[in-house]
LUMLUMDREN-2810 file (N, C-alpha, C; in Angstrom, 1 decimal):
<atoms>
<atom><aa>M</aa><ch>A</ch><at>N</at><xx>44.4</xx><yy>61.4</yy><zz>57.3</zz></atom>
<atom><aa>M</aa><ch>A</ch><at>CA</at><xx>44.4</xx><yy>60.2</yy><zz>57.0</zz></atom>
<atom><aa>M</aa><ch>A</ch><at>C</at><xx>45.6</xx><yy>59.7</yy><zz>57.6</zz></atom>
<atom><aa>K</aa><ch>A</ch><at>N</at><xx>46.1</xx><yy>58.7</yy><zz>58.0</zz></atom>
<atom><aa>K</aa><ch>A</ch><at>CA</at><xx>47.7</xx><yy>58.5</yy><zz>58.3</zz></atom>
<atom><aa>K</aa><ch>A</ch><at>C</at><xx>48.4</xx><yy>57.9</yy><zz>57.3</zz></atom>
<atom><aa>A</aa><ch>A</ch><at>N</at><xx>49.6</xx><yy>58.4</yy><zz>57.2</zz></atom>
<atom><aa>A</aa><ch>A</ch><at>CA</at><xx>50.2</xx><yy>57.9</yy><zz>56.3</zz></atom>
<atom><aa>A</aa><ch>A</ch><at>C</at><xx>51.1</xx><yy>56.3</yy><zz>56.7</zz></atom>
<atom><aa>P</aa><ch>A</ch><at>N</at><xx>51.0</xx><yy>55.5</yy><zz>55.7</zz></atom>
<atom><aa>P</aa><ch>A</ch><at>CA</at><xx>51.3</xx><yy>54.1</yy><zz>55.9</zz></atom>
<atom><aa>P</aa><ch>A</ch><at>C</at><xx>52.8</xx><yy>54.5</yy><zz>56.4</zz></atom>
<atom><aa>R</aa><ch>A</ch><at>N</at><xx>53.2</xx><yy>53.6</yy><zz>57.4</zz></atom>
<atom><aa>R</aa><ch>A</ch><at>CA</at><xx>54.5</xx><yy>53.3</yy><zz>58.0</zz></atom>
<atom><aa>R</aa><ch>A</ch><at>C</at><xx>55.6</xx><yy>53.2</yy><zz>57.0</zz></atom>
<atom><aa>Y</aa><ch>A</ch><at>N</at><xx>55.6</xx><yy>52.3</yy><zz>56.0</zz></atom>
<atom><aa>Y</aa><ch>A</ch><at>CA</at><xx>56.4</xx><yy>52.0</yy><zz>54.7</zz></atom>
<atom><aa>Y</aa><ch>A</ch><at>C</at><xx>56.7</xx><yy>53.2</yy><zz>53.9</zz></atom>
<atom><aa>L</aa><ch>A</ch><at>N</at><xx>55.5</xx><yy>54.3</yy><zz>53.7</zz></atom>
<atom><aa>L</aa><ch>A</ch><at>CA</at><xx>55.7</xx><yy>55.3</yy><zz>53.0</zz></atom>
<atom><aa>L</aa><ch>A</ch><at>C</at><xx>56.6</xx><yy>56.2</yy><zz>53.6</zz></atom>
<atom><aa>L</aa><ch>A</ch><at>N</at><xx>56.7</xx><yy>56.4</yy><zz>54.9</zz></atom>
<atom><aa>L</aa><ch>A</ch><at>CA</at><xx>57.3</xx><yy>57.2</yy><zz>55.9</zz></atom>
<atom><aa>L</aa><ch>A</ch><at>C</at><xx>58.9</xx><yy>56.9</yy><zz>55.6</zz></atom>
<atom><aa>H</aa><ch>A</ch><at>N</at><xx>59.1</xx><yy>55.5</yy><zz>55.7</zz></atom>
<atom><aa>H</aa><ch>A</ch><at>CA</at><xx>60.3</xx><yy>55.1</yy><zz>55.6</zz></atom>
<atom><aa>H</aa><ch>A</ch><at>C</at><xx>61.1</xx><yy>55.2</yy><zz>54.4</zz></atom>
<atom><aa>T</aa><ch>A</ch><at>N</at><xx>60.2</xx><yy>55.1</yy><zz>53.1</zz></atom>
<atom><aa>T</aa><ch>A</ch><at>CA</at><xx>60.6</xx><yy>55.3</yy><zz>51.8</zz></atom>
<atom><aa>T</aa><ch>A</ch><at>C</at><xx>60.9</xx><yy>56.6</yy><zz>51.7</zz></atom>
<atom><aa>A</aa><ch>A</ch><at>N</at><xx>60.3</xx><yy>57.9</yy><zz>52.1</zz></atom>
<atom><aa>A</aa><ch>A</ch><at>CA</at><xx>60.5</xx><yy>58.9</yy><zz>52.1</zz></atom>
<atom><aa>A</aa><ch>A</ch><at>C</at><xx>61.7</xx><yy>59.8</yy><zz>52.6</zz></atom>
<atom><aa>C</aa><ch>A</ch><at>N</at><xx>61.9</xx><yy>58.9</yy><zz>53.8</zz></atom>
<atom><aa>C</aa><ch>A</ch><at>CA</at><xx>63.1</xx><yy>59.4</yy><zz>54.6</zz></atom>
<atom><aa>C</aa><ch>A</ch><at>C</at><xx>64.4</xx><yy>58.8</yy><zz>53.7</zz></atom>
<atom><aa>D</aa><ch>A</ch><at>N</at><xx>64.3</xx><yy>57.6</yy><zz>53.4</zz></atom>
<atom><aa>D</aa><ch>A</ch><at>CA</at><xx>65.7</xx><yy>57.2</yy><zz>52.6</zz></atom>
<atom><aa>D</aa><ch>A</ch><at>C</at><xx>65.8</xx><yy>57.8</yy><zz>51.4</zz></atom>
<atom><aa>A</aa><ch>A</ch><at>N</at><xx>64.5</xx><yy>58.4</yy><zz>50.7</zz></atom>
<atom><aa>A</aa><ch>A</ch><at>CA</at><xx>64.8</xx><yy>59.1</yy><zz>49.6</zz></atom>
<atom><aa>A</aa><ch>A</ch><at>C</at><xx>65.3</xx><yy>60.7</yy><zz>50.0</zz></atom>
<atom><aa>L</aa><ch>A</ch><at>N</at><xx>64.9</xx><yy>61.0</yy><zz>50.9</zz></atom>
<atom><aa>L</aa><ch>A</ch><at>CA</at><xx>65.2</xx><yy>62.5</yy><zz>51.3</zz></atom>
<atom><aa>L</aa><ch>A</ch><at>C</at><xx>66.6</xx><yy>62.2</yy><zz>51.8</zz></atom>
<atom><aa>S</aa><ch>A</ch><at>N</at><xx>67.2</xx><yy>61.2</yy><zz>52.4</zz></atom>
<atom><aa>S</aa><ch>A</ch><at>CA</at><xx>68.5</xx><yy>61.1</yy><zz>52.7</zz></atom>
<atom><aa>S</aa><ch>A</ch><at>C</at><xx>69.7</xx><yy>61.0</yy><zz>51.3</zz></atom>
<atom><aa>M</aa><ch>A</ch><at>N</at><xx>69.1</xx><yy>60.5</yy><zz>50.4</zz></atom>
<atom><aa>M</aa><ch>A</ch><at>CA</at><xx>70.0</xx><yy>60.2</yy><zz>49.0</zz></atom>
<atom><aa>M</aa><ch>A</ch><at>C</at><xx>69.9</xx><yy>61.6</yy><zz>48.3</zz></atom>
<atom><aa>L</aa><ch>A</ch><at>N</at><xx>68.6</xx><yy>62.4</yy><zz>48.7</zz></atom>
<atom><aa>L</aa><ch>A</ch><at>CA</at><xx>68.8</xx><yy>63.6</yy><zz>48.1</zz></atom>
<atom><aa>L</aa><ch>A</ch><at>C</at><xx>69.7</xx><yy>64.7</yy><zz>48.7</zz></atom>
<atom><aa>K</aa><ch>A</ch><at>N</at><xx>69.6</xx><yy>64.4</yy><zz>49.9</zz></atom>
<atom><aa>K</aa><ch>A</ch><at>CA</at><xx>70.4</xx><yy>65.5</yy><zz>50.6</zz></atom>
<atom><aa>K</aa><ch>A</ch><at>C</at><xx>72.1</xx><yy>65.0</yy><zz>50.1</zz></atom>
<atom><aa>A</aa><ch>A</ch><at>N</at><xx>72.3</xx><yy>63.6</yy><zz>50.5</zz></atom>
<atom><aa>A</aa><ch>A</ch><at>CA</at><xx>73.8</xx><yy>63.4</yy><zz>50.0</zz></atom>
<atom><aa>A</aa><ch>A</ch><at>C</at><xx>74.2</xx><yy>64.0</yy><zz>48.7</zz></atom>
<atom><aa>H</aa><ch>A</ch><at>N</at><xx>73.6</xx><yy>63.8</yy><zz>47.6</zz></atom>
<atom><aa>H</aa><ch>A</ch><at>CA</at><xx>73.6</xx><yy>64.3</yy><zz>46.5</zz></atom>
<atom><aa>H</aa><ch>A</ch><at>C</at><xx>73.8</xx><yy>65.8</yy><zz>46.4</zz></atom>
<atom><aa>H</aa><ch>A</ch><at>N</at><xx>73.0</xx><yy>66.7</yy><zz>47.0</zz></atom>
<atom><aa>H</aa><ch>A</ch><at>CA</at><xx>73.0</xx><yy>67.7</yy><zz>47.1</zz></atom>
<atom><aa>H</aa><ch>A</ch><at>C</at><xx>74.2</xx><yy>68.3</yy><zz>47.7</zz></atom>
<atom><aa>E</aa><ch>A</ch><at>N</at><xx>74.6</xx><yy>67.8</yy><zz>48.6</zz></atom>
<atom><aa>E</aa><ch>A</ch><at>CA</at><xx>75.8</xx><yy>68.1</yy><zz>49.5</zz></atom>
<atom><aa>E</aa><ch>A</ch><at>C</at><xx>77.1</xx><yy>67.8</yy><zz>48.5</zz></atom>
<atom><aa>A</aa><ch>A</ch><at>N</at><xx>76.9</xx><yy>66.8</yy><zz>47.9</zz></atom>
<atom><aa>A</aa><ch>A</ch><at>CA</at><xx>78.2</xx><yy>66.5</yy><zz>47.0</zz></atom>
<atom><aa>A</aa><ch>A</ch><at>C</at><xx>78.3</xx><yy>67.3</yy><zz>46.2</zz></atom>
<atom><aa>L</aa><ch>A</ch><at>N</at><xx>77.2</xx><yy>68.1</yy><zz>45.5</zz></atom>
<atom><aa>L</aa><ch>A</ch><at>CA</at><xx>77.4</xx><yy>69.1</yy><zz>44.6</zz></atom>
<atom><aa>L</aa><ch>A</ch><at>C</at><xx>77.8</xx><yy>70.5</yy><zz>45.5</zz></atom>
<atom><aa>G</aa><ch>A</ch><at>N</at><xx>78.3</xx><yy>70.2</yy><zz>46.6</zz></atom>
<atom><aa>G</aa><ch>A</ch><at>CA</at><xx>78.8</xx><yy>71.5</yy><zz>47.3</zz></atom>
<atom><aa>G</aa><ch>A</ch><at>C</at><xx>78.1</xx><yy>72.5</yy><zz>47.8</zz></atom>
<atom><aa>C</aa><ch>A</ch><at>N</at><xx>76.8</xx><yy>72.4</yy><zz>48.4</zz></atom>
<atom><aa>C</aa><ch>A</ch><at>CA</at><xx>75.8</xx><yy>73.0</yy><zz>49.0</zz></atom>
<atom><aa>C</aa><ch>A</ch><at>C</at><xx>75.7</xx><yy>72.5</yy><zz>50.4</zz></atom>
<atom><aa>D</aa><ch>A</ch><at>N</at><xx>75.8</xx><yy>73.3</yy><zz>51.5</zz></atom>
<atom><aa>D</aa><ch>A</ch><at>CA</at><xx>75.2</xx><yy>72.9</yy><zz>52.8</zz></atom>
<atom><aa>D</aa><ch>A</ch><at>C</at><xx>74.0</xx><yy>73.2</yy><zz>52.8</zz></atom>
<atom><aa>I</aa><ch>A</ch><at>N</at><xx>73.4</xx><yy>72.4</yy><zz>53.3</zz></atom>
<atom><aa>I</aa><ch>A</ch><at>CA</at><xx>71.9</xx><yy>72.6</yy><zz>53.6</zz></atom>
<atom><aa>I</aa><ch>A</ch><at>C</at><xx>71.6</xx><yy>73.2</yy><zz>55.2</zz></atom>
<atom><aa>E</aa><ch>A</ch><at>N</at><xx>71.1</xx><yy>74.2</yy><zz>55.1</zz></atom>
<atom><aa>E</aa><ch>A</ch><at>CA</at><xx>71.0</xx><yy>74.8</yy><zz>56.7</zz></atom>
<atom><aa>E</aa><ch>A</ch><at>C</at><xx>69.4</xx><yy>75.0</yy><zz>56.8</zz></atom>
<atom><aa>P</aa><ch>A</ch><at>N</at><xx>69.2</xx><yy>74.6</yy><zz>58.2</zz></atom>
<atom><aa>P</aa><ch>A</ch><at>CA</at><xx>67.7</xx><yy>74.8</yy><zz>58.4</zz></atom>
<atom><aa>P</aa><ch>A</ch><at>C</at><xx>67.4</xx><yy>76.0</yy><zz>58.3</zz></atom>
<atom><aa>E</aa><ch>A</ch><at>N</at><xx>66.0</xx><yy>76.4</yy><zz>57.9</zz></atom>
<atom><aa>E</aa><ch>A</ch><at>CA</at><xx>65.5</xx><yy>77.6</yy><zz>57.4</zz></atom>
<atom><aa>E</aa><ch>A</ch><at>C</at><xx>65.6</xx><yy>78.6</yy><zz>58.6</zz></atom>
<atom><aa>G</aa><ch>A</ch><at>N</at><xx>66.0</xx><yy>79.9</yy><zz>58.1</zz></atom>
<atom><aa>G</aa><ch>A</ch><at>CA</at><xx>66.5</xx><yy>80.8</yy><zz>59.2</zz></atom>
<atom><aa>G</aa><ch>A</ch><at>C</at><xx>67.9</xx><yy>81.1</yy><zz>59.4</zz></atom>
<atom><aa>K</aa><ch>A</ch><at>N</at><xx>68.4</xx><yy>79.9</yy><zz>59.1</zz></atom>
<atom><aa>K</aa><ch>A</ch><at>CA</at><xx>70.2</xx><yy>79.9</yy><zz>59.1</zz></atom>
<atom><aa>K</aa><ch>A</ch><at>C</at><xx>70.9</xx><yy>80.8</yy><zz>58.2</zz></atom>
<atom><aa>T</aa><ch>A</ch><at>N</at><xx>70.2</xx><yy>80.7</yy><zz>56.9</zz></atom>
<atom><aa>T</aa><ch>A</ch><at>CA</at><xx>70.8</xx><yy>81.3</yy><zz>55.7</zz></atom>
<atom><aa>T</aa><ch>A</ch><at>C</at><xx>69.6</xx><yy>82.1</yy><zz>55.2</zz></atom>
<atom><aa>A</aa><ch>A</ch><at>N</at><xx>70.0</xx><yy>83.4</yy><zz>54.7</zz></atom>
<atom><aa>A</aa><ch>A</ch><at>CA</at><xx>69.4</xx><yy>84.6</yy><zz>54.4</zz></atom>
<atom><aa>A</aa><ch>A</ch><at>C</at><xx>68.5</xx><yy>83.8</yy><zz>53.0</zz></atom>
<atom><aa>D</aa><ch>A</ch><at>N</at><xx>69.1</xx><yy>83.4</yy><zz>52.1</zz></atom>
<atom><aa>D</aa><ch>A</ch><at>CA</at><xx>68.5</xx><yy>83.0</yy><zz>50.9</zz></atom>
<atom><aa>D</aa><ch>A</ch><at>C</at><xx>69.0</xx><yy>81.6</yy><zz>50.5</zz></atom>
<atom><aa>P</aa><ch>A</ch><at>N</at><xx>68.3</xx><yy>80.4</yy><zz>50.9</zz></atom>
<atom><aa>P</aa><ch>A</ch><at>CA</at><xx>68.8</xx><yy>79.2</yy><zz>50.5</zz></atom>
<atom><aa>P</aa><ch>A</ch><at>C</at><xx>68.3</xx><yy>79.0</yy><zz>48.9</zz></atom>
<atom><aa>C</aa><ch>A</ch><at>N</at><xx>69.3</xx><yy>78.2</yy><zz>48.4</zz></atom>
<atom><aa>C</aa><ch>A</ch><at>CA</at><xx>69.2</xx><yy>77.6</yy><zz>47.0</zz></atom>
<atom><aa>C</aa><ch>A</ch><at>C</at><xx>67.9</xx><yy>77.1</yy><zz>47.1</zz></atom>
<atom><aa>E</aa><ch>A</ch><at>N</at><xx>67.5</xx><yy>76.6</yy><zz>45.6</zz></atom>
<atom><aa>E</aa><ch>A</ch><at>CA</at><xx>66.4</xx><yy>76.2</yy><zz>45.5</zz></atom>
<atom><aa>E</aa><ch>A</ch><at>C</at><xx>66.3</xx><yy>74.4</yy><zz>45.9</zz></atom>
<atom><aa>G</aa><ch>A</ch><at>N</at><xx>67.4</xx><yy>74.1</yy><zz>45.7</zz></atom>
<atom><aa>G</aa><ch>A</ch><at>CA</at><xx>67.5</xx><yy>72.5</yy><zz>46.4</zz></atom>
<atom><aa>G</aa><ch>A</ch><at>C</at><xx>67.3</xx><yy>72.4</yy><zz>47.7</zz></atom>
<atom><aa>C</aa><ch>A</ch><at>N</at><xx>67.9</xx><yy>73.5</yy><zz>48.5</zz></atom>
<atom><aa>C</aa><ch>A</ch><at>CA</at><xx>67.7</xx><yy>73.4</yy><zz>49.8</zz></atom>
<atom><aa>C</aa><ch>A</ch><at>C</at><xx>66.6</xx><yy>73.9</yy><zz>50.3</zz></atom>
<atom><aa>A</aa><ch>A</ch><at>N</at><xx>66.1</xx><yy>74.6</yy><zz>49.6</zz></atom>
<atom><aa>A</aa><ch>A</ch><at>CA</at><xx>64.4</xx><yy>74.8</yy><zz>50.2</zz></atom>
<atom><aa>A</aa><ch>A</ch><at>C</at><xx>63.5</xx><yy>73.9</yy><zz>49.9</zz></atom>
<atom><aa>I</aa><ch>A</ch><at>N</at><xx>63.7</xx><yy>73.1</yy><zz>48.6</zz></atom>
<atom><aa>I</aa><ch>A</ch><at>CA</at><xx>63.0</xx><yy>71.9</yy><zz>48.6</zz></atom>
<atom><aa>I</aa><ch>A</ch><at>C</at><xx>63.3</xx><yy>70.7</yy><zz>49.4</zz></atom>
<atom><aa>I</aa><ch>A</ch><at>N</at><xx>64.4</xx><yy>70.5</yy><zz>49.9</zz></atom>
<atom><aa>I</aa><ch>A</ch><at>CA</at><xx>64.9</xx><yy>69.7</yy><zz>51.0</zz></atom>
<atom><aa>I</aa><ch>A</ch><at>C</at><xx>64.1</xx><yy>69.9</yy><zz>52.2</zz></atom>
<atom><aa>I</aa><ch>A</ch><at>N</at><xx>64.3</xx><yy>71.2</yy><zz>52.6</zz></atom>
<atom><aa>I</aa><ch>A</ch><at>CA</at><xx>63.6</xx><yy>71.7</yy><zz>54.0</zz></atom>
<atom><aa>I</aa><ch>A</ch><at>C</at><xx>62.1</xx><yy>71.4</yy><zz>54.0</zz></atom>
<atom><aa>A</aa><ch>A</ch><at>N</at><xx>61.4</xx><yy>71.9</yy><zz>52.7</zz></atom>
<atom><aa>A</aa><ch>A</ch><at>CA</at><xx>59.9</xx><yy>71.6</yy><zz>52.7</zz></atom>
<atom><aa>A</aa><ch>A</ch><at>C</at><xx>59.6</xx><yy>70.0</yy><zz>52.6</zz></atom>
<atom><aa>L</aa><ch>A</ch><at>N</at><xx>60.9</xx><yy>69.2</yy><zz>52.2</zz></atom>
<atom><aa>L</aa><ch>A</ch><at>CA</at><xx>60.2</xx><yy>67.7</yy><zz>52.4</zz></atom>
<atom><aa>L</aa><ch>A</ch><at>C</at><xx>60.4</xx><yy>67.4</yy><zz>53.6</zz></atom>
<atom><aa>E</aa><ch>A</ch><at>N</at><xx>61.3</xx><yy>67.7</yy><zz>54.7</zz></atom>
<atom><aa>E</aa><ch>A</ch><at>CA</at><xx>61.6</xx><yy>67.4</yy><zz>55.8</zz></atom>
<atom><aa>E</aa><ch>A</ch><at>C</at><xx>60.4</xx><yy>67.9</yy><zz>56.6</zz></atom>
<atom><aa>K</aa><ch>A</ch><at>N</at><xx>59.8</xx><yy>69.2</yy><zz>56.4</zz></atom>
<atom><aa>K</aa><ch>A</ch><at>CA</at><xx>58.8</xx><yy>69.5</yy><zz>57.1</zz></atom>
<atom><aa>K</aa><ch>A</ch><at>C</at><xx>57.6</xx><yy>68.4</yy><zz>57.0</zz></atom>
<atom><aa>A</aa><ch>A</ch><at>N</at><xx>57.2</xx><yy>68.1</yy><zz>55.5</zz></atom>
<atom><aa>A</aa><ch>A</ch><at>CA</at><xx>56.1</xx><yy>67.3</yy><zz>55.3</zz></atom>
<atom><aa>A</aa><ch>A</ch><at>C</at><xx>56.4</xx><yy>66.0</yy><zz>55.8</zz></atom>
<atom><aa>I</aa><ch>A</ch><at>N</at><xx>57.7</xx><yy>65.6</yy><zz>55.9</zz></atom>
<atom><aa>I</aa><ch>A</ch><at>CA</at><xx>57.7</xx><yy>63.9</yy><zz>56.6</zz></atom>
<atom><aa>I</aa><ch>A</ch><at>C</at><xx>57.5</xx><yy>64.2</yy><zz>58.1</zz></atom>
<atom><aa>V</aa><ch>A</ch><at>N</at><xx>58.0</xx><yy>65.3</yy><zz>58.6</zz></atom>
<atom><aa>V</aa><ch>A</ch><at>CA</at><xx>57.6</xx><yy>65.3</yy><zz>59.9</zz></atom>
<atom><aa>V</aa><ch>A</ch><at>C</at><xx>56.0</xx><yy>65.5</yy><zz>60.4</zz></atom>
<atom><aa>R</aa><ch>A</ch><at>N</at><xx>55.6</xx><yy>66.2</yy><zz>59.4</zz></atom>
<atom><aa>R</aa><ch>A</ch><at>CA</at><xx>53.9</xx><yy>66.4</yy><zz>59.6</zz></atom>
<atom><aa>R</aa><ch>A</ch><at>C</at><xx>53.4</xx><yy>65.1</yy><zz>59.1</zz></atom>
<atom><aa>G</aa><ch>A</ch><at>N</at><xx>53.9</xx><yy>64.3</yy><zz>58.5</zz></atom>
<atom><aa>G</aa><ch>A</ch><at>CA</at><xx>53.1</xx><yy>62.8</yy><zz>58.3</zz></atom>
<atom><aa>G</aa><ch>A</ch><at>C</at><xx>53.6</xx><yy>62.1</yy><zz>59.3</zz></atom>
<atom><aa>A</aa><ch>A</ch><at>N</at><xx>54.5</xx><yy>62.2</yy><zz>59.9</zz></atom>
<atom><aa>A</aa><ch>A</ch><at>CA</at><xx>55.1</xx><yy>61.1</yy><zz>61.1</zz></atom>
<atom><aa>A</aa><ch>A</ch><at>C</at><xx>54.4</xx><yy>61.6</yy><zz>62.4</zz></atom>
<atom><aa>S</aa><ch>A</ch><at>N</at><xx>54.0</xx><yy>62.7</yy><zz>62.5</zz></atom>
<atom><aa>S</aa><ch>A</ch><at>CA</at><xx>53.6</xx><yy>63.2</yy><zz>63.7</zz></atom>
<atom><aa>S</aa><ch>A</ch><at>C</at><xx>52.0</xx><yy>63.0</yy><zz>63.6</zz></atom>
<atom><aa>Q</aa><ch>A</ch><at>N</at><xx>51.3</xx><yy>62.8</yy><zz>62.6</zz></atom>
<atom><aa>Q</aa><ch>A</ch><at>CA</at><xx>49.9</xx><yy>62.5</yy><zz>62.5</zz></atom>
<atom><aa>Q</aa><ch>A</ch><at>C</at><xx>49.6</xx><yy>60.8</yy><zz>62.5</zz></atom>
<atom><aa>R</aa><ch>A</ch><at>N</at><xx>50.8</xx><yy>60.0</yy><zz>62.6</zz></atom>
<atom><aa>R</aa><ch>A</ch><at>CA</at><xx>50.7</xx><yy>58.5</yy><zz>62.8</zz></atom>
<atom><aa>R</aa><ch>A</ch><at>C</at><xx>50.3</xx><yy>58.4</yy><zz>64.3</zz></atom>
<atom><aa>R</aa><ch>A</ch><at>N</at><xx>50.6</xx><yy>59.3</yy><zz>65.0</zz></atom>
<atom><aa>R</aa><ch>A</ch><at>CA</at><xx>50.7</xx><yy>59.1</yy><zz>66.5</zz></atom>
<atom><aa>R</aa><ch>A</ch><at>C</at><xx>49.4</xx><yy>59.6</yy><zz>66.9</zz></atom>
</atoms>
């Protein structure tokens, strides 16, 4: 099932705000594999990014 475009835009906006807040707390968000042990917040953000990319690729 295709994700509605507005949901993808909303998810991207929410992810951007989450990233900004997490970085403001002093954590550099690194892609998976760059750091041996990302913090829990980074792991969640990376998982959300992957889910958004999957949803966007299903729209095509």
